[in-house]
C-alpha positions in Angstrom: 84.2 47.7 59.1 85.3 45.4 56.2 88.4 43.4 56.9 90.2 45.0 53.8 89.5 48.5 55.1 90.7 47.7 58.6 93.9 46.2 57.2 94.6 49.3 55.1 94.3 51.5 58.2 96.5 49.3 60.3 99.1 47.5 58.1 101.8 45.3 59.5 105.1 47.2 60.0 107.8 46.1 57.6 111.5 45.7 58.3 112.1 49.0 56.6 109.5 50.7 58.7 111.1 49.4 61.9 114.5 50.8 60.8 113.0 54.3 60.4 111.2 54.2 63.7 112.6 55.0 67.1 112.4 52.6 70.0 109.8 54.9 71.7 107.7 54.9 68.5 107.8 51.1 68.3 106.9 50.8 72.0 103.9 53.1 71.5 102.8 51.1 68.5 103.1 47.8 70.3 101.3 49.1 73.4 98.2 49.8 71.3 98.1 46.4 69.6 95.8 43.7 70.9 98.0 41.1 69.2 101.3 41.0 67.3 101.3 39.3 64.0 104.0 36.6 63.7 106.0 38.5 61.0 106.2 41.6 63.2 107.2 39.6 66.3 109.9 37.9 64.2 111.3 41.3 63.2 111.2 42.7 66.7 113.1 39.7 68.1 115.8 40.1 65.5 116.2 43.9 65.5 119.7 45.1 66.1 118.5 47.4 68.9 118.4 45.9 72.4 115.4 48.0 73.4 113.4 46.7 70.5 114.3 43.1 71.3 113.3 43.8 74.9 109.8 44.8 73.6 109.4 41.4 72.0 110.4 39.6 75.2 108.0 41.8 77.2 105.2 41.0 74.8 105.9 37.3 75.0 105.9 37.4 78.8 102.6 39.2 78.8 101.1 36.7 76.5 102.3 33.8 78.7 100.9 35.6 81.8 97.5 36.2 80.1 97.4 32.5 79.0 98.0 31.4 82.6 95.4 33.7 83.9 92.9 32.5 81.3 93.5 28.9 82.3 93.1 29.9 86.0 89.8 31.6 85.3 88.5 28.6 83.3 89.4 26.3 86.3 87.5 28.7 88.6 84.4 28.1 86.5 84.5 24.3 87.1 81.5 24.1 89.3 79.5 26.5 87.2 80.2 24.7 84.0 79.0 21.4 85.5 75.7 22.9 86.4 75.4 24.9 83.1 75.9 21.7 81.1 72.8 20.3 82.9 70.7 23.2 81.8 71.0 25.0 85.2 71.7 28.5 84.0 71.1 30.7 87.0 73.9 29.6 89.4 74.4 31.9 92.4 77.6 32.1 94.4 77.2 33.0 98.1 79.8 34.4 100.5 80.0 36.7 103.5 82.3 39.2 105.0 82.6 40.2 108.6 82.1 37.1 110.7 85.2 37.8 112.8 85.3 41.5 113.6 84.4 43.0 117.0 82.3 45.7 115.4 80.0 46.4 112.5 77.6 44.2 110.5 78.1 40.8 108.9 77.4 41.2 105.1 76.6 38.5 102.7 76.4 38.7 98.9 74.9 36.5 96.2 76.1 36.8 92.6 74.8 35.1 89.4 77.4 35.3 86.6 76.7 35.0 82.9 78.0 32.1 80.9 80.5 34.3 79.0 82.3 36.0 81.8 85.6 37.9 81.8 86.9 39.1 85.2 90.7 39.1 85.1 92.1 39.0 88.6 89.0 37.5 90.1 89.8 35.6 93.3 89.0 35.2 97.0 88.6 38.8 98.2 91.3 38.2 100.9 93.9 37.5 98.1 93.0 40.7 96.1 94.3 44.1 97.1 91.8 46.9 97.9 92.2 48.8 94.6 91.7 45.7 92.6 88.7 44.7 94.7 87.1 48.1 93.9 87.6 47.6 90.2 86.2 44.0 90.3 83.2 45.3 92.4 82.3 47.7 89.6 82.8 45.1 86.9 80.8 42.4 88.7 77.8 44.8 89.0 78.2 45.7 85.4 78.2 42.2 83.9 76.4 40.0 86.5 73.0 38.6 85.7 72.0 39.6 89.3 73.7 40.7 92.5 72.0 40.5 96.0 73.3 41.8 99.4 72.2 41.0 102.9 73.2 42.8 106.1 72.7 41.9 109.8 73.9 44.5 112.3 75.7 44.1 115.7 72.6 44.3 117.9 71.1 41.3 116.1 74.4 39.4 116.0 74.4 39.7 119.8 70.8 38.5 120.0 71.0 35.5 117.7 74.8 34.7 117.5 77.2 35.2 114.6 76.4 31.9 112.9 72.7 32.5 112.7 73.3 36.1 111.7 75.6 35.0 108.9 72.9 32.6 107.6 70.3 35.3 107.9 72.4 37.7 105.8 72.9 35.0 103.2 69.2 34.3 103.0 68.6 38.0 102.6 71.1 38.2 99.7 69.5 35.2 98.0 66.0 36.5 98.3 67.0 39.8 96.8 68.2 38.2 93.6 66.2 38.8 90.4 65.9 36.5 88.5 65.6 33.7 91.1 68.6 31.3 91.2 68.2 27.7 90.2 71.2 26.5 92.3 73.4 27.9 95.0 77.2 27.5 95.4 77.9 28.4 99.1 81.2 29.1 100.6 81.7 26.6 103.4 78.7 24.6 104.4 75.1 24.5 103.1 72.5 26.9 104.4 69.8 25.2 106.5 66.1 25.4 105.5 66.9 26.6 102.0 64.5 25.7 99.2 66.9 26.3 96.3 69.2 23.3 95.6 72.7 24.0 96.9 76.3 22.8 97.1 78.5 23.8 100.0 82.2 24.2 98.9 85.0 24.4 101.5 87.3 27.3 100.5 84.8 28.0 97.8 85.9 31.6 97.3 89.2 30.2 95.9 87.5 27.4 93.8 84.3 29.0 92.3 84.1 32.2 90.2 80.6 32.9 91.4 81.6 32.6 95.1 84.7 34.6 94.5 82.6 37.4 92.9 80.2 37.2 95.9 83.2 37.5 98.3 84.4 40.7 96.5 80.9 42.2 96.6 80.4 41.4 100.3 83.9 42.6 101.3 83.8 45.9 99.4 80.2 46.6 100.6 81.2 46.0 104.2 84.4 48.0 103.9 82.5 51.0 102.5 80.1 50.8 105.4 82.9 50.7 107.9 84.4 53.8 106.3 81.1 55.6 106.7 80.9 54.5 110.4 84.3 55.9 111.0 82.9 59.3 110.3 80.3 58.8 113.1 82.7 57.1 115.6 86.2 58.4 114.7 87.8 57.4 118.0 87.8 53.7 117.0 89.6 53.9 113.7 87.1 51.8 111.8 88.3 53.0 108.4 91.7 51.4 108.9 90.9 48.1 110.7 87.2 47.6 109.6 86.2 46.5 113.1 88.7 43.7 113.4 90.5 43.1 116.8 93.7 45.0 116.1 95.7 46.4 119.1 94.7 49.9 118.0 91.0 48.9 118.1 91.3 47.1 121.4 93.0 50.0 123.0 90.2 52.3 121.7 87.6 50.1 123.3 89.5 50.1 126.6 89.8 53.8 126.5 86.3 54.8 125.3 84.2 51.7 125.9 82.1 50.0 123.2 79.8 51.9 120.9 76.5 50.9 119.2 78.5 49.1 116.4 80.3 46.7 118.8 79.3 43.1 119.2 79.1 42.9 123.0 79.2 39.1 123.1 82.6 39.0 121.4 85.7 38.5 123.4 87.6 41.8 123.5 84.5 43.9 123.8 82.8 42.6 126.9 81.3 39.3 128.1 77.6 38.4 127.4 
């Protein structure tokens, strides 16, 4: 649409227009604007009505909050930008969910993000509330260059130990990526016997956008699995605690004994 035509359809409100509009009408107008032109903001700030002035203050606070979030997200791409500048385009973040629980699988995820990425609220999955995690999960799958997931179940965790199971899940996630990554950013330490160049980052899910995205995918994938398992083994309450060692869960194990999902080598279930 030509700029002139767009301007005619959405002209800036004048001082006279504001006087004739109710506070509710102005609020509705402002809510549907992506940005406020300086002249309009000037008029809102100096309107005689307290409610209109409050709209201007609210808009400014929102702008400041968005600026801070934009700066945070840019900082979160620090490791990715360093690699992208070297011509390494396909950078995969790797993280896992479920190392500590007494039951259920360990799940790993690998995510390759595009250079131009907008994921407001992206952070370490532990810092994001469940509803926001679900929203980010869908957004990540929509915009990511590639997403891979690896799962290792309780029986194998008992057989090879949780560290080896976690590494195996990570390798599965990496191998399922298409296209193949050129570099890995791994939460914590590097993955042994890995052919793809990698960088281990302590607390990487708080420092790298790709790893944070992987942490969201791994966490939501595992949580959904545990909710399904709750339907099969309702006496343990997996939907609420996701297999972690809560008092409710420990009491259920004492009362009913462990099920097929329990890691029998973990303290709280039974000794190896």
